[in-house]
N, C-alpha and C positions, 0 to 999 in steps of 0.2 A: 504493500500500500504506500510505499515511499513516493511514488509518482502521482498519487491521488490527492486531490484537494476537496475537502467538504464544500459543497456548493449550495446546499439547501436541505430542506426537510419536507417530506410529504406529510401534510397536516390532516388531510381527510379525503374521502371519496368525493367526487363532484357530480357524477351522474350515474344513471343506471347502465350506461354504456362502458363503464370502467375508467372514466377519466378521473384524475386526481388533482388536488390543489397542492402546489409546491410553494413553500415560503422560500424566496430567493435570498441567498446569502452573498451573491456576487455583486460587483459594483453596479450592474444594471441587469434588468431582465433580458435585454437584447443580447448581452454576452452569453448568458446561459442558453438562450434559445438558438444559438448557433450550433449546438452539439447534436449529433445524430445518435449518440449513445451516452447513457448515464450509468453509473455503477452503484451498487449497494455494498454494504460491508460483506466481506467474504468474496467479493469479485463478481457477484451476479450482475449480468448485463441487462439493462433496460433499453431496448431499441425504441427510439422515439418515432411514433407515427405522426404526431403533430403537437405543437405547443403554441399557446397564445397568452399574451399578457392579460391580466384581469385585475384592475385596480392597482393599488400601491404595493409594488414588490411581490405580487402573487402571479404565479403562472399556472394555467390549466394545461395539463399534459395527458396525452393518450400514448400508451405503450403497446407494442406488439405482445400478444399473449395475455393482456389484461383486458378482458372482454366484458366483464360484468361488475356491478357494484360490489359484490362479494369479493371478487379478485382485487378490486381497488382497496377495499377495507384491510386486506392483508398487508398492504404497503403503508398503512397509516403509521406515523411517527418514525418511519425509516429515514435515515440520513442518506442523501444522494451525493455522489462524488463525480468529479470529472477527472480525466487523465490529462495531466499537464502536457504530455507530448501531443495531445490532440488539439490543444489550444493554440490559436494563432494570435500572439500578442504583438501589438505595435511596438516599434522601436522605443526603448526607454520605459516600457511598461513591464512591471514585475509582479509576481505573486507575493503577497505579504509573507507567506511561509518561507519563501526563498530569501527574504531580506532579514528575517529574525536571526540573530546570532552573528551577523556580519560585523566586522570591526568598523568603528566610526573614527575617521582619520582627518586631521586638519589638512585642508587642501594645500595650504602654503608651506607649512613647516613639516608635515609628515607625522606630527605627534598623534599618538593614539589616545582618544578620549574614553573609549569603552566599546560596548557592543550594542547593537540594535536589540532592544528588549520588547518593544511593542509599537504598534501603529494604531492611531485612532483618528477619526475625522471630527473636526470641530465645526464643520459647515463651510468654512472658508477654504480650508486645505487639510490635507493629512498632516498629522503631527507625529514626528518620529520621537520615540522615547528611548533615550540612550542610558544604559546601565553603566555608570562610571565607577562601580565598586563601592567601597566604604571608606569613611574617613578614619582617623586614628582612634575614634571612640566607638567604632563599629556601626555608625549611622550610615544608612544607605544614601548614596549620592546618585542622582539622575538628572538629566537635562532633557528639555523638550525643544525640538528643532522643527519649525514649520517646513513642510516640503514645498518650498518655493525657490526659484532660481537664485535669489539673493543669498540663501544659506546652503542649499544642496547643489554642489558643483558637479559631482560625478557619482554615478552609481554603477558599480561593477560587481557582479556575482562572484568573480574570482578575487578581486582586490578589496572591496569594501565600499563604504559610503563616505565620500569625501565632502567635508563641510567647510564653510567659511563663516565661523561664528562672529557674532558681535561681542563687544566687551561685556564680560559678566555671564555669558551664556553657559560657560563651563567653569565658573568660579563659585566657590562655596564659602564666602566670608573671608577670603584670604587678604 
């Protein structure tokens, strides 16, 4: 399952024809609707017959072999996955799971600040949370860096995330 990314959850049956409702966990429903195959835990394949957006972040899907409401109910609460190798990402777009754990490095000096610990969205942009270790008293230090070109200069899955911080971004009362 190393190459699999959790992409959503089947929340309920949708019709007597075997359609299901999927709560989308991807950036957009359009991204998830590009896939011809989805996967369940254990590697079971769901071949997509059709998918359509329904409201805010919900997808209605029909799968081959899921022909009745009873079949659809068997999928309720199952997590669906996509295979990263089947995803066509644009240049400079990455899966969050691939960024976590990458070193965060000063673009100009090469100094290592820490590792990428989390990513969340505040509405304006993604925020990169950098785990910078602990101070002399064992207190956890972390920095939050907006994913905007002013601060994030380069992202390389091989090398790390290169940042150009402003004064104080990686300082803890020094």
